[in-house]
C-alpha positions, 0 to 999 in steps of 0.5 A: 129659934123664930130670929134664926128660921126668919133669917133662913126664909129671907135668904132662901126668899131673896130676891136673884137676878137672871143672869145671860152667861156666853162663850164665844169661841175666837176664830179655828178653835173648836169647841166640843164642850163647856159649863161654867163654874163659879163661886156661886155654884162650889165651882161645881159644873153649870152645863152651857149649850150651843147655839148659832156659834156660841155658847151660853147658860142663864142662872140666878144669881144673888146680888153681889160681886162673883168669880167665874171660868169657862171649863172648855174642853174640859181645861181650865182657862189659866187668864179669864183676862188674857188667854191667846187659846181661847181668849182674843185675848178676854175668855169674857169680853163682858167681865168686869175684870179679873182675881187672883184663882190662887193657882197662878191664874185669873178668875173673872169677876162679875159685879150683880146689881141688885133688882131696882124696887119698879115704881108702884103702879097706879092700880091695885097690884097685881096678887101674884098669890104662890105657895107650896107646899114641899117647898120649904121656904112655904112650909116648917116645923118649929118650936112644935108647930108648923109655920104656913107662909105664902107669897105675894106682890107687894102690897096687894095684901090685905089681911090673910087667913090659914085655915084648917078644921073651919078655923081660921087662924090669922097669918101677918106680915113677915118679910118685904122684899121690891116688889115681893112680901111674906106673909106667914101662919102658924097650926098645931103640928100634925094636922091635916089639910089646909087652906089659904085665904087672901084678902086684896087691898081692892076689898075682893077675897081669894081661897087658895088650896086645900093643899096638904102639907109634907109627912116630915117637913123641913124642922128645926134643929133643936140645939142651933137654937140654944148655941152662941155662935162667933164668926171669925176673920182671922186675919183681923181678930188676934196675932197670936205669932208676930212673926209670919207677918211679913206672909200676908205682903208675900201672897197679897195679889199686888205680887202678882198682879203686873197689871197694879205693880205697873201702875205704881198705886197702893202697895198692901202693907203691914198695920199694928194692931192699933192702928186705924184702918187705911184706903186698902183696909178691904183688903190688903193693909194686914194687921196679924191675925193668924190661926195661932191668934184663934187658938190663943183666944179659944179660952176667951170664946169659952168664956163668952159662953160660944157654944158652937164652933166659930166660924173661920171665914177664909174669904172675908171682907174684914170690918172690925177687928177684935180687942 
């Protein structure tokens, strides 16, 4: 269970990158409202604000590739790379390109680079202590104990303790990121106010608090720690119905992407189950895996001890296949 919580905390503390999206309408287009919708906000609405004739918003995105569209005057642009109504012709000239949106149009793509670790300063590292007992990434309940964490500048802390009722409990370095690190300690469940004591690398001691834990801290889900999960990429898992293999080629991006077709580049292709990965392995080489294969392998999954519902990924970057 501890490993599961550690992964969850790592995801919660991952260093997101601030990204500004900006929409500049073409001349003559009256724009009343613009919102940002994409894979990073479950295609929900993030309103954009008007700034000197443009519309802009800044959001924090994890490193990686994200898809998005601007929702303009209550309408979706059909093609973010070529829309004569909302673009000139690109709706967002700063997009890294476009991909099929699944509805006959094109989503814009942005690639967010991971932050580069800063060069360590010559002098002492700033402590930059951060702790909020109402935030689940800093205080949570697991295995009958209260986990207490704080974030600080990378390399700034020499030692740390969490103190309750005059008793000090050592904290340890749990996670480290470029420029930042997380320290953790555990207290008995049901304790009251606590303080966090930090000794910096240059020998100074700092005291933070007192803090009061929440009445109902974020708590573990007991059965998760006892269950076995299995992540499935259906197309790479098992070919249960060879008769539907050709459907992969009929629905591949190549069929809808005229630029790709005109470039005379490599075409998507079907492979035998034992064939090695080709340069198109991600994501235009198909091995025939399907939902029929998932159903056929349910006894196999049960024999492995899988207790959780298998996680079936609909958007995938396949790295391996089941035998």
